[in-house]
C-alpha positions as CSV (number, residue, x, y, z in Angstrom):
1,M,-6.9,24.6,12.6
2,T,-7.4,24.5,16.4
3,A,-5.7,22.0,18.7
4,H,-9.0,20.2,19.2
5,E,-9.6,20.1,15.5
6,G,-6.1,18.8,14.9
7,K,-6.6,16.0,17.5
8,A,-9.9,15.0,15.9
9,A,-8.3,14.9,12.4
10,G,-5.5,12.8,13.8
11,M,-7.9,10.3,15.3
12,R,-9.8,10.1,12.0
13,Q,-6.5,9.6,10.1
14,L,-5.5,6.7,12.4
15,A,-9.0,5.2,12.3
16,A,-8.8,5.0,8.5
17,S,-5.3,3.8,8.1
18,V,-4.5,1.5,11.0
19,P,-7.1,-1.2,10.3
20,I,-6.2,-1.9,6.6
21,R,-2.5,-1.9,7.4
22,T,-3.0,-4.1,10.5
23,A,-5.0,-6.6,8.3
24,A,-2.1,-6.7,5.7
25,S,0.6,-7.1,8.3
26,G,-1.3,-9.8,10.2
27,A,-2.2,-11.7,7.0
28,Q,1.5,-12.0,6.2
29,I,1.9,-14.1,9.3
30,A,-1.5,-15.9,9.2
31,I,-1.3,-17.1,5.6
32,P,1.8,-19.3,6.0
33,I,0.6,-20.6,9.4
34,L,-2.7,-21.6,7.8
35,V,-1.0,-23.4,4.9
36,V,1.4,-25.3,7.1
37,S,-1.4,-26.3,9.4
38,I,-3.3,-27.8,6.4
39,S,-0.6,-29.2,4.2
40,G,2.7,-29.0,6.2
41,D,4.2,-27.3,3.1
42,I,6.3,-24.4,4.3
43,A,7.4,-23.5,0.8
44,L,3.8,-23.2,-0.4
45,G,3.0,-21.0,2.7
46,A,5.9,-18.7,1.9
47,A,4.9,-18.5,-1.8
48,L,1.2,-17.6,-1.0
49,A,2.4,-14.9,1.5
50,A,4.6,-13.5,-1.2
51,L,1.7,-13.4,-3.7
52,A,0.0,-11.0,-1.3
53,L,3.0,-8.7,-1.2
54,V,5.1,-8.7,-4.4
55,P,2.4,-7.5,-6.9
56,S,2.3,-4.1,-5.1
57,I,5.6,-3.1,-6.9
58,V,3.9,-3.7,-10.3
59,A,0.6,-2.0,-9.4
60,A,2.1,1.0,-7.6
61,P,2.8,3.4,-10.5
62,L,-0.7,2.7,-12.0
63,V,-2.5,3.1,-8.6
64,G,-0.6,6.3,-8.0
65,A,-1.4,7.8,-11.4
66,I,-5.1,6.9,-11.0
67,L,-5.3,8.5,-7.5
68,D,-3.5,11.6,-8.8
69,R,-6.1,12.2,-11.5
70,V,-9.5,11.0,-10.3
71,H,-12.1,13.5,-9.1
72,R,-13.2,11.2,-6.3
73,P,-10.3,9.1,-4.9
74,R,-12.3,8.0,-1.8
75,P,-14.5,5.4,-3.5
76,L,-11.5,3.8,-5.1
77,M,-9.8,3.5,-1.8
78,M,-12.9,2.1,-0.1
79,G,-13.3,-0.4,-3.0
80,A,-9.6,-1.5,-2.5
81,A,-10.2,-2.0,1.2
82,A,-13.3,-4.1,0.5
83,G,-11.4,-6.1,-2.2
84,T,-8.5,-6.8,0.2
85,A,-10.9,-8.0,2.9
86,V,-12.7,-10.3,0.5
87,A,-9.3,-11.7,-0.7
88,Y,-8.3,-12.5,2.9
89,G,-11.7,-14.1,3.6
90,L,-11.2,-16.3,0.6
91,A,-7.7,-17.2,1.7
92,A,-9.1,-18.2,5.1
93,A,-11.3,-20.8,3.3
94,L,-8.3,-22.6,1.8
95,D,-9.3,-26.3,1.7
96,P,-12.1,-26.5,0.8
97,L,-11.2,-23.7,-1.7
98,P,-8.4,-24.9,-4.1
99,V,-4.9,-23.4,-3.9
100,W,-5.2,-21.8,-7.3
101,L,-8.2,-19.8,-6.4
102,V,-6.6,-18.6,-3.1
103,A,-3.5,-17.6,-5.1
104,V,-5.5,-15.5,-7.5
105,A,-7.3,-13.8,-4.6
106,L,-4.0,-13.0,-2.9
107,V,-2.5,-11.6,-6.1
108,I,-5.5,-9.3,-6.3
109,S,-4.9,-8.2,-2.7
110,G,-1.3,-7.5,-3.6
111,L,-2.4,-5.3,-6.5
112,L,-4.8,-3.4,-4.2
113,N,-2.1,-3.0,-1.5
114,P,-0.8,0.4,-2.7
115,F,-4.2,2.1,-2.1
116,G,-4.0,1.6,1.7
117,F,-0.3,2.2,2.1
118,G,1.4,4.8,-0.1
119,G,-1.8,5.9,-1.7
120,L,-3.4,6.7,1.6
121,S,-0.2,8.3,2.9
122,S,-0.3,10.8,0.0
123,F,-3.7,12.2,1.2
124,V,-3.0,12.6,5.0
125,A,-1.7,16.2,4.8
126,P,-4.2,18.3,2.9
127,A,-3.7,22.1,2.6
128,G,-4.1,24.0,5.8
129,T,-2.9,21.2,8.1
130,D,0.4,20.6,9.9
131,A,2.2,18.3,7.5
132,R,4.9,17.3,10.0
133,R,2.4,16.2,12.5
134,A,0.3,14.4,9.9
135,Y,3.2,12.4,8.6
136,A,4.4,11.6,12.2
137,L,0.9,10.2,12.7
138,D,1.2,8.2,9.5
139,A,4.5,6.8,10.7
140,L,2.7,5.9,13.9
141,S,0.0,4.2,11.9
142,Y,2.6,2.0,10.2
143,N,4.2,1.1,13.5
144,L,0.9,0.4,15.2
145,S,-0.2,-1.9,12.5
146,G,3.2,-3.6,12.3
147,V,2.9,-4.5,15.9
148,A,-0.9,-5.1,16.1
149,G,-1.3,-7.4,13.1
150,P,1.3,-10.1,14.1
151,A,0.3,-9.8,17.7
152,L,-3.3,-10.5,17.0
153,V,-2.4,-13.5,14.9
154,A,-0.1,-14.8,17.6
155,L,-3.0,-14.5,20.0
156,L,-5.7,-15.9,17.8
157,A,-3.9,-18.7,15.8
158,P,-3.1,-20.9,18.9
159,T,-6.6,-20.3,20.5
160,L,-9.1,-20.2,17.6
161,G,-6.9,-21.6,14.9
162,P,-5.1,-19.9,11.9
163,R,-8.2,-20.0,9.7
164,W,-10.1,-17.7,12.2
165,A,-7.0,-15.6,12.6
166,L,-6.9,-14.8,8.9
167,A,-10.7,-14.3,8.9
168,A,-10.2,-11.8,11.7
169,M,-7.7,-9.9,9.5
170,A,-10.4,-9.7,6.8
171,A,-12.9,-8.3,9.3
172,I,-10.4,-5.7,10.5
173,G,-9.7,-4.6,7.0
174,L,-13.4,-3.8,6.7
175,V,-13.1,-1.3,9.5
176,S,-11.1,1.0,7.2
177,L,-13.9,0.8,4.7
178,V,-16.2,2.3,7.4
179,A,-13.7,4.8,8.6
180,Y,-12.6,6.2,5.2
181,P,-15.7,8.6,4.9
182,L,-14.4,10.3,8.1
183,L,-11.0,11.1,6.6
184,R,-10.5,14.3,4.7
185,I,-9.4,13.3,1.2
186,E,-9.2,16.1,-1.4
187,R,-8.6,15.6,-5.1
188,R,-5.5,17.4,-6.4
189,E,-5.9,20.3,-8.8
190,A,-3.1,19.2,-11.2
191,E,-2.5,19.4,-14.9
192,R,-4.6,16.8,-16.7
193,K,-2.6,14.3,-18.9
194,G,-3.0,10.9,-20.4
195,L,-2.7,8.0,-17.9
196,W,0.5,6.7,-19.4
197,R,2.0,10.1,-19.7
198,S,1.1,10.6,-16.0
199,I,2.8,7.4,-15.1
200,G,5.9,8.4,-17.1
201,A,6.0,11.8,-15.4
202,G,5.9,10.1,-12.0
203,L,8.7,7.8,-12.7
204,V,10.8,10.6,-14.2
205,A,10.3,12.7,-11.1
206,L,11.3,9.8,-8.9
207,S,14.5,9.1,-10.9
208,T,15.6,12.6,-11.9
209,H,14.5,15.0,-9.3
210,R,17.5,14.8,-7.0
211,P,15.8,15.3,-3.6
212,L,13.2,12.6,-4.4
213,A,15.7,10.2,-5.8
214,T,17.9,10.7,-2.7
215,I,15.2,10.0,-0.1
216,T,13.8,7.1,-2.2
217,V,17.3,5.4,-2.4
218,S,17.9,6.1,1.3
219,G,14.5,4.8,2.4
220,T,14.8,1.7,0.2
221,L,18.3,0.8,1.5
222,V,17.3,1.0,5.2
223,E,14.3,-1.2,4.6
224,F,16.6,-3.8,3.0
225,G,18.6,-3.6,6.2
226,R,15.5,-4.1,8.3
227,G,14.6,-7.2,6.2
228,I,17.9,-8.8,7.3
229,M,17.0,-8.6,10.9
230,P,14.4,-11.5,11.3
231,I,16.8,-14.1,9.8
232,A,19.7,-12.9,12.0
233,A,17.3,-13.0,15.0
234,I,16.5,-16.7,14.4
235,G,20.2,-17.6,14.4
236,I,20.9,-15.5,17.5
237,A,17.9,-17.1,19.3
238,L,19.0,-20.6,18.4
239,I,22.5,-20.1,19.8
240,A,21.3,-18.3,22.9
241,T,18.3,-20.4,23.8
242,G,18.1,-23.3,21.5
243,D,14.6,-22.2,20.5
244,A,14.0,-20.4,17.2
245,A,10.7,-19.0,18.5
246,A,12.7,-16.8,20.9
247,S,13.7,-14.7,17.8
248,A,10.3,-13.1,18.2
249,Y,11.6,-11.2,21.2
250,I,14.3,-9.5,19.1
251,V,11.9,-8.6,16.2
252,T,9.2,-7.5,18.6
253,A,11.7,-5.3,20.5
254,F,12.4,-3.4,17.3
255,A,8.7,-3.0,16.6
256,I,7.9,-1.8,20.1
257,G,10.9,0.6,20.0
258,A,9.6,2.0,16.7
259,L,6.1,2.3,18.1
260,I,7.3,4.2,21.2
261,G,9.4,6.5,19.0
262,A,6.4,7.1,16.8
263,L,4.1,7.9,19.8
264,I,6.6,10.6,20.8
265,E,7.3,12.0,17.4
266,P,4.0,14.1,16.9
267,I,4.8,16.1,20.1
268,R,8.6,16.2,19.8
269,R,10.0,19.7,19.2
270,T,12.8,19.9,16.6
271,S,14.8,22.5,14.9
272,A,16.5,20.1,12.5
273,S,15.5,19.9,8.9
274,A,13.8,16.8,7.6
275,Q,16.8,15.7,5.6
276,A,19.1,16.1,8.6
277,T,16.6,14.1,10.7
278,M,16.8,11.3,8.1
279,L,20.6,11.3,8.1
280,V,21.0,11.4,11.9
281,G,18.0,9.1,12.7
282,F,18.9,6.3,10.2
283,G,22.5,6.6,11.3
284,L,21.7,6.2,15.0
285,T,19.5,3.2,14.1
286,G,22.4,1.6,12.3
287,L,24.8,2.3,15.2
288,A,22.4,0.8,17.7
289,T,22.0,-2.3,15.6
290,L,25.8,-2.6,15.3
291,A,26.0,-2.4,19.1
292,A,23.4,-5.1,19.3
293,A,25.6,-7.3,17.2
294,L,28.3,-7.2,19.8
295,D,28.4,-10.5,21.8
296,L,27.0,-8.9,25.0
297,G,24.4,-11.5,25.7
298,F,20.9,-12.3,24.4
299,W,19.0,-9.7,26.6
300,W,21.4,-6.9,25.7
301,T,20.8,-7.7,22.1
302,I,17.0,-7.3,22.7
303,V,17.5,-4.0,24.5
304,L,19.8,-2.5,21.9
305,V,17.6,-3.7,19.0
306,G,14.7,-2.0,20.8
307,L,16.7,1.2,21.0
308,S,17.5,1.0,17.3
309,G,13.7,0.7,16.6
310,A,13.1,3.9,18.7
311,C,15.7,5.8,16.6
312,S,13.9,4.8,13.4
313,A,10.6,6.6,14.0
314,A,11.7,10.3,13.5
315,P,13.6,9.7,10.2
316,T,10.7,7.7,8.9
317,A,8.3,10.5,9.6
318,A,10.8,13.0,8.0
319,M,11.0,10.8,4.9
320,L,7.2,10.9,4.5
321,T,7.2,14.7,4.9
322,L,10.0,15.1,2.3
323,R,8.1,12.9,-0.1
324,R,5.2,15.3,0.0
325,L,7.2,18.5,0.0
326,E,9.4,17.4,-3.0
327,S,6.7,15.8,-5.1
328,P,5.3,17.7,-8.1
329,D,1.6,18.2,-7.5
330,D,0.5,16.0,-10.4
331,V,2.4,12.9,-9.2
332,V,2.1,13.0,-5.4
333,A,0.3,9.7,-5.1
334,Q,2.7,8.0,-7.5
335,V,5.7,9.1,-5.4
336,F,4.1,7.6,-2.3
337,T,2.8,4.4,-3.8
338,V,6.0,3.6,-5.7
339,G,8.2,4.6,-2.7
340,S,6.2,2.4,-0.3
341,A,6.2,-0.5,-2.8
342,L,10.0,-0.2,-3.2
343,R,10.5,-0.3,0.6
344,T,8.2,-3.4,0.9
345,T,10.1,-5.2,-1.9
346,A,13.5,-4.2,-0.4
347,S,12.5,-5.6,3.0
348,A,11.5,-8.9,1.3
349,G,14.8,-8.8,-0.6
350,G,16.8,-8.3,2.6
351,T,15.1,-11.3,4.2
352,A,15.8,-13.4,1.1
353,V,19.4,-12.5,0.9
354,A,19.9,-13.1,4.7
355,G,18.2,-16.5,4.2
356,L,20.9,-17.4,1.6
357,L,23.6,-16.3,4.1
358,A,22.0,-18.1,7.0
359,G,25.1,-20.3,7.5
360,L,27.1,-17.3,8.6
361,D,27.4,-16.2,12.3
362,P,24.0,-14.5,13.0
363,L,25.8,-11.7,14.8
364,L,27.6,-10.9,11.5
365,L,24.2,-10.8,9.8
366,L,22.9,-8.4,12.4
367,A,26.0,-6.3,12.0
368,A,25.3,-6.3,8.2
369,S,21.8,-5.0,8.9
370,G,23.2,-2.1,10.9
371,A,25.8,-1.4,8.2
372,V,23.1,-1.1,5.6
373,W,21.2,1.3,7.8
374,I,24.3,3.5,8.0
375,V,24.8,3.4,4.2
376,G,21.2,4.4,3.8
377,A,21.8,7.3,6.2
378,L,24.9,8.4,4.4
379,T,23.0,8.5,1.2
380,M,21.2,11.6,2.5
381,L,24.5,13.5,2.1
382,A,23.6,13.6,-1.5
383,F,20.4,15.6,-0.7
384,P,20.9,19.1,-2.2
385,R,21.3,21.9,0.2
386,R,18.9,24.0,-1.6
387,A,16.0,21.8,-2.7
388,R,12.9,23.4,-4.1
């Protein structure tokens, strides 16, 4: 593949993946804002947002098994993008639409979520392409969408209203539907098995193949640590400024740092192995987060959290590369969908646990986040020296 062809393929990859992921990340912010604006019920807003997220862990093994065995995965992925967009559109019509109907729509969107996240990731490096560059671009896609979705909602909700912000997320999701035909998606020539046997084989590979098990545990742990940060940021902002909204500066600093790191990653030269990159990168992220937890002042906290985000980009790309290299050919999509769903659930778990501990010093919570990142990094020491 020439350099020009590689750039064109990269642009198609981003065009297909960024919109659906941006829509999902933005909807997570827009849904509770809309609910609170209508009913004032924060708990209901959080519950509906969770309904758009949690079902992915249930659906991931089945979605992965289906994508691993179908002759034409593209139509399924396009259908999932369309279904997600429709679900967000229905959610935007809350009141007049009843809560139960919106809840059902969001559950369906959660079940479809693995198609556009781990499922799409499993197809971004077909044979004959530069896998490291492809997964660096995939990490960039996650970071772009993680910044763009909430940023668009923050812009649209105060101006046009949260209902239109959520409707905009639905429209953005449809862009992926149009872009999928441009993406090179090849079916995998793998041994044909029954669907349930295929699911079993994927779960066995994830739990017993030591390299896969190691990177899955490591990636899940660090995402738990990331989930602690938003709650710690609220406490830090309240103490420093008296305004909980200032916590957005801390969380956004991490996202921008990760985005900058992801932009650099596709062109960065490295001689380190992917497993060493995970070990060192996640460790540096944890150390920078621990430094941010020192009482150096609010703006130093923001700067050091941004540095920790920048350090997270290379190990995330390395993790995606290792997932593909270490996955048996007949369960690749399962490994990606389940791994992605585990990370999503771990992040939500980290936020929930931090919420229960919100009475502690917020700097201690931020330090706990950094410590979890370091534990996740050290987990990579279990990666075998001679993986297949």
